[in-house]
C-alpha positions in Angstrom: 22.7 -29.0 18.9 21.0 -30.0 15.7 22.1 -28.2 12.5 19.3 -27.7 10.0 21.4 -26.4 7.1 24.6 -27.8 5.7 27.1 -25.0 6.5 30.8 -25.7 6.8 32.0 -25.6 10.4 34.6 -23.0 9.5 32.0 -20.7 8.1 30.0 -21.1 11.3 33.0 -20.1 13.3 33.7 -17.1 11.2 30.0 -16.1 11.5 30.3 -16.3 15.3 33.3 -13.9 15.3 31.5 -11.6 12.8 28.6 -11.4 15.2 30.9 -10.3 17.9 32.3 -7.6 15.6 28.8 -6.3 15.0 27.6 -6.5 18.6 28.4 -2.9 19.5 26.2 -1.7 16.6 23.4 -4.0 17.6 22.9 -2.1 20.8 22.6 1.2 18.9 20.2 -0.3 16.4 17.9 -1.6 19.3 17.9 1.9 20.8 16.8 3.5 17.5 14.1 0.9 17.1 12.8 1.6 20.7 12.7 5.3 19.9 10.9 4.9 16.6 8.6 2.3 18.1 7.5 4.8 20.7 7.1 7.5 18.1 4.8 5.2 16.0 2.8 4.2 18.9 2.2 7.8 20.0 1.1 8.7 16.4 -1.4 5.8 16.5 -2.8 7.1 19.8 -2.9 10.8 18.9 -4.8 10.0 15.6 -7.3 7.7 17.3 -6.7 4.6 15.3 -9.6 2.3 15.9 -11.2 -0.9 14.6 -13.3 0.9 11.9 -10.1 2.2 10.4 -9.4 -1.4 9.2 -12.7 -1.7 7.2 -12.1 -1.4 3.5 -14.2 0.6 1.1 -15.2 -0.1 -2.5 -16.1 1.9 -5.6 -15.2 5.6 -5.2 -14.1 5.2 -1.6 -15.8 8.3 -0.4 -15.3 9.0 3.3 -12.9 6.1 3.9 -12.0 6.6 7.6 -9.0 4.3 7.5 -7.5 6.0 4.4 -7.8 9.4 6.0 -6.5 8.3 9.4 -3.5 6.5 7.8 -2.5 9.6 5.9 -2.6 11.6 9.2 -0.5 8.9 11.0 2.2 8.9 8.4 2.3 12.7 8.4 2.6 12.7 12.2 5.4 10.1 12.2 7.4 11.8 9.5 6.9 15.3 10.9 5.1 16.4 7.7 2.0 18.5 7.0 0.2 15.8 5.0 0.7 12.4 3.4 -0.7 10.3 0.6 -0.5 6.6 1.5 -2.2 4.3 -1.1 -2.1 0.6 -1.9 -2.4 1.5 -5.6 1.1 2.8 -5.8 2.6 -0.2 -7.6 6.2 0.5 -6.6 8.6 3.1 -5.2 9.3 4.2 -8.8 5.6 4.7 -9.4 5.3 6.9 -6.3 8.4 8.9 -7.4 7.0 9.3 -10.9 3.7 10.5 -9.5 5.5 13.0 -7.3 7.7 14.3 -10.1 4.8 14.7 -12.6 2.7 16.1 -9.8 4.9 19.1 -9.2 6.8 19.7 -12.4 5.4 21.6 -15.4 6.6 22.4 -18.9 9.6 24.7 -18.8 10.5 23.6 -15.3 13.9 22.2 -14.4 14.8 19.2 -12.3 18.3 18.9 -10.8 19.4 15.6 -9.3 21.9 16.8 -6.6 23.1 13.3 -5.7 24.3 12.2 -9.2 22.4 9.9 -11.5 19.2 8.6 -10.1 18.3 4.9 -9.8 18.1 2.9 -13.0 14.3 2.7 -13.1 13.8 6.4 -13.2 15.9 6.9 -16.3 13.0 6.5 -18.7 10.7 8.5 -16.4 13.0 11.5 -16.6 13.9 10.9 -20.3 17.6 10.0 -19.8 16.9 6.8 -21.8 14.1 5.2 -23.8 12.3 6.4 -26.9 11.1 9.9 -27.5 7.4 10.5 -27.3 6.5 7.8 -24.7 5.6 10.4 -22.0 8.8 11.1 -20.1 9.4 14.4 -18.3 11.6 15.4 -21.2 8.8 14.8 -23.6 6.7 17.3 -21.6 9.4 20.0 -21.7 11.0 19.4 -18.3 14.7 19.9 -18.4 17.2 17.9 -16.4 20.6 18.6 -14.8 22.6 16.7 -12.2 25.4 17.4 -9.7 27.6 14.4 -9.1 28.8 13.5 -5.7 32.3 14.2 -4.7 35.0 11.5 -4.9 34.3 10.4 -1.3 30.5 10.1 -2.0 29.4 13.4 -0.4 27.2 16.1 -1.7 29.1 18.8 -3.6 27.4 21.8 -1.9 29.3 24.4 -3.8 28.2 23.1 -7.2 24.6 22.5 -5.8 24.4 26.2 -4.9 24.9 27.1 -8.5 22.9 24.3 -10.2 19.6 24.7 -8.3 19.1 28.4 -8.7 15.8 28.8 -10.5 15.2 25.0 -10.5 11.7 23.7 -9.6 13.0 20.5 -8.0 16.2 19.5 -6.3 16.1 15.7 -6.2 17.9 13.7 -3.6 18.3 9.9 -3.6 19.0 8.8 -0.1 20.0 5.2 -0.8 23.0 4.1 -2.8 21.2 2.5 -5.7 23.5 0.3 -7.8 26.6 2.2 -6.7 29.1 1.9 -3.9 28.7 5.5 -2.7 27.4 5.9 0.9 23.7 6.2 1.6 22.9 9.7 2.8 22.2 10.2 6.4 19.3 12.4 7.5 21.8 15.0 8.8 23.5 15.2 5.3 20.1 15.5 3.7 19.3 18.4 6.0 22.5 20.1 5.0 21.6 19.8 1.3 18.1 21.1 2.0 19.4 24.1 3.9 21.8 24.9 1.1 19.1 24.6 -1.6 16.6 26.7 0.3 19.2 29.4 1.1 20.1 30.0 -2.5 16.7 29.2 -4.1 13.9 29.4 -1.6 11.2 28.3 -4.0 12.9 25.1 -5.1 11.2 21.9 -3.9 13.6 19.5 -2.1 12.3 16.0 -3.0 13.8 12.9 -1.4 13.7 9.3 -2.6 13.5 7.9 0.9 13.4 4.2 -0.1 15.3 1.9 2.2 15.9 4.7 4.7 12.7 4.9 6.8 13.3 4.2 10.6 17.0 3.5 10.1 17.6 6.7 12.1 15.6 8.7 14.6 14.5 11.4 12.2 13.2 11.5 8.6 14.2 14.0 5.9 10.9 16.0 6.3 12.0 16.8 9.8 15.2 18.5 8.6 14.0 20.6 5.6 12.9 18.2 2.8 9.6 19.3 1.2 8.6 15.9 -0.1 9.7 12.3 0.7 8.6 9.3 -1.2 8.8 5.6 -0.5 7.5 2.1 -1.0 5.4 0.0 1.4 7.1 -3.2 0.4 10.3 -1.8 1.8 10.8 -0.4 5.3 7.4 1.3 6.3 5.3 -1.7 5.3 6.9 -3.8 7.9 6.7 -7.0 5.7 2.9 -7.0 6.2 1.7 -4.5 3.5 1.1 -6.4 0.3 1.8 -3.4 -2.0 1.7 0.4 -2.0 3.7 3.5 -1.4 3.6 6.9 0.2 4.3 10.6 -0.5 4.6 12.9 2.5 5.5 16.5 3.0 4.1 20.0 2.4 0.3 19.9 2.2 0.1 21.9 -1.1 2.6 19.6 -2.8 0.9 16.4 -1.5 -2.3 17.7 -2.9 -0.7 18.3 -6.4 0.6 14.7 -6.2 -2.9 13.4 -5.3 -4.2 15.1 -8.5 -1.7 13.2 -10.5 -2.6 9.9 -8.9 -6.3 10.2 -9.3 -7.5 13.4 -11.2 -7.6 17.1 -10.7 -10.5 18.1 -8.5 -10.8 14.8 -6.7 -7.3 14.1 -5.4 -7.2 12.5 -2.0 -11.0 12.3 -1.6 -11.4 9.2 -3.8 -9.8 5.8 -4.0 -11.2 2.7 -2.4 -9.0 0.8 0.0 -10.6 -2.7 -0.5 -9.1 -4.9 2.2 -5.7 -3.2 2.5 -6.1 -0.8 5.4 -5.4 -3.3 8.2 -2.2 -4.5 6.5 -0.9 -1.0 6.0 -1.6 0.0 9.7 -0.2 -3.2 11.1 2.9 -3.1 8.9 3.6 0.5 9.9 3.2 -0.4 13.6 5.7 -3.3 13.2 8.1 -1.4 10.9 10.6 0.0 13.5 11.3 -3.5 14.8 11.4 -5.1 11.3 13.8 -2.4 10.1 16.0 -3.1 13.1 16.2 -6.8 12.1 17.1 -5.8 8.6 19.8 -3.4 9.8 21.2 -6.0 12.1 21.3 -8.5 9.2 23.1 -5.8 7.1 25.7 -5.2 9.8 26.3 -8.9 10.3 26.6 -9.4 6.5 29.3 -6.7 6.3 31.2 -8.1 9.3 31.0 -11.6 7.9 32.1 -11.0 4.4 34.9 -8.7 5.5 36.2 -11.6 7.4 36.0 -13.6 4.2 38.2 -11.1 2.4 35.6 -9.0 0.6 35.1 -5.2 0.7 31.7 -4.2 2.0 29.9 -0.9 2.1 29.2 1.0 4.3 32.5 0.8 6.1 32.5 -0.1 9.8 32.9 3.5 11.0 30.2 5.0 8.8 26.8 6.1 10.1 24.3 4.0 8.3 21.6 5.7 6.2 19.7 2.7 4.8 19.3 -1.0 5.3 21.6 -2.0 2.4 25.0 -3.6 2.5 26.9 -3.8 -0.7 29.3 -6.7 -1.0 32.0 -6.2 -3.7 32.5 -9.7 -5.1 34.6 -8.9 -8.1 33.3 -11.4 -10.7 30.1 -12.5 -12.4 30.5 -16.2 -11.1 31.0 -15.0 -7.5 28.0 -12.6 -7.8 25.8 -15.3 -9.2 26.8 -17.8 -6.5 26.2 -15.3 -3.8 22.7 -14.6 -5.0 21.8 -18.2 -5.5 23.0 -19.0 -2.0 20.9 -16.2 -0.5 17.9 -17.7 -2.4 18.5 -21.0 -0.6 18.0 -19.2 2.7 14.6 -17.9 1.8 11.4 -19.1 3.5 9.6 -19.0 0.1 10.9 -20.4 -3.2 14.2 -21.6 -1.6 14.4 -24.3 -4.4 14.4 -21.7 -7.2 17.7 -20.9 -8.9 17.9 -17.2 -9.8 19.6 -16.3 -13.1 20.4 -13.0 -14.7 17.6 -11.7 -16.9 16.5 -8.6 -18.8 14.4 -6.9 -16.1 12.0 -4.1 -17.1 13.4 -0.7 -16.4 17.1 -1.8 -16.3 19.8 -1.3 -18.9 21.9 -4.3 -17.9 20.8 -7.9 -17.0 20.0 -8.2 -13.4 20.2 -11.1 -11.0 17.8 -11.1 -8.1 17.5 -13.4 -5.1 14.2 -12.8 -3.5 12.3 -15.6 -1.9 9.7 -13.5 -0.2 6.2 -13.7 1.2 5.4 -10.6 -0.9 6.9 -10.6 -4.4 9.8 -8.1 -4.7 9.6 -7.0 -1.0 13.0 -5.5 -0.3 12.4 -5.5 3.4 12.6 -9.3 3.3 16.0 -10.9 2.8 17.1 -10.3 -0.8 20.1 -9.5 -2.9 20.3 -8.1 -6.4 22.7 -6.6 -8.8 23.3 -5.8 -12.5 25.9 -7.9 -14.1 28.5 -5.2 -14.6 31.5 -3.8 -12.8 32.2 -3.8 -9.9 30.1 -7.0 -9.6 28.8 -6.1 -6.2 25.7 -7.6 -4.6 23.3 -5.2 -2.9 21.9 -7.1 0.0 18.9 -5.8 2.0 16.2 -6.9 4.3 15.7 -9.7 6.8 12.5 -9.6 8.7 14.1 -11.7 11.4 17.7 -11.5 12.3 18.3 -15.3 12.8 17.0 -16.0 9.2 19.1 -13.2 7.8 22.2 -14.6 9.5 21.6 -18.0 8.0 21.0 -16.5 4.6 24.4 -14.9 4.6 26.1 -18.1 5.6 24.3 -20.0 2.8 25.6 -17.4 0.3 29.1 -18.1 1.4 28.5 -21.8 1.4 27.4 -21.7 -2.2 30.6 -19.8 -3.1 32.6 -22.4 -1.2 30.9 -25.3 -2.9 31.7 -23.9 -6.3 35.4 -23.6 -5.5 35.2 -19.8 -5.7 36.0 -19.2 -2.0 39.0 -20.2 0.0 39.0 -20.5 3.8 
């Protein structure tokens, strides 16, 4: 059989064994995709998605049928009362910022109950950056956090005390740039139940990025009041060119819509241009695309464990997101890994990623991302700040075969540089 990439035969043999290691998980992943695919199809049917939903609007966007139906479809799939799905959310961080500013007011308190949030939210909250630039802190919103336990679980006892009287209890589902486990939907439900028991009026808000369709349920089905995510991650299905969503309680979604547009107009305005069809099609494909990403993540973990590296999540953990963290241990290995992943990209495979001062991050970041949509984390990518523990956070893979090759090319780059011994 012809080989299209130069990959050491020993690496190919290890890859074949790693695939056997991951095979039992693949069956479960396919079952979850089938369940979620049926759920999505039923939501399209119930909400009468039709050809006119794909037509874009211009100007104010009054009466945009596609926009209104897409909101209902998202709410249906996520078990929520309402949703705000818009192409003009520029990133997941933007959608999270809109949600936070939408529901928080001067004198309110926000408590992050899963430790320090993702790097790009630090300036939004006011944990870093200059005073007076418009952070939550500048507007008189106070902040507290409850760190996870040593084994990466929510500290429910401390949460009970910290959230009393708080306006928002904030949960980050994914691991961010840490090695802690991603939270499962069941764990999020336990946190939500704890918060609502001791402080019924506290809003449980979940950064759901990287987690959609990884399990059979979403956080809004187990007690979360709001969930937020990006369309160039899981729910966009590698088709949506941009955008994000907020879903949950109707009154809270309305407040968020006032922040996105303006008070009094909210969800009733906002043209969709030519984006509706992409967002519908991407959502329809998302369960299967996410399954490919999860299979790639499982294979990557099995493969790099066989090469002697620690990978997270561990083999016996229930997966809560699409990410596998590979602990490489040094800057040269991390750089070689990312540059090898880039060589397996369908777009810009000839580009050599280097660490740079990326906006919103405190450390230099290296990012391998040869994608059809710039920055789309549902496509095969790997990124990391150049700091301890020098781990690469690998995510995506819209087809499993291309993801499998990408991981082997990452190892090949390490081998070529004399950084890996077989």
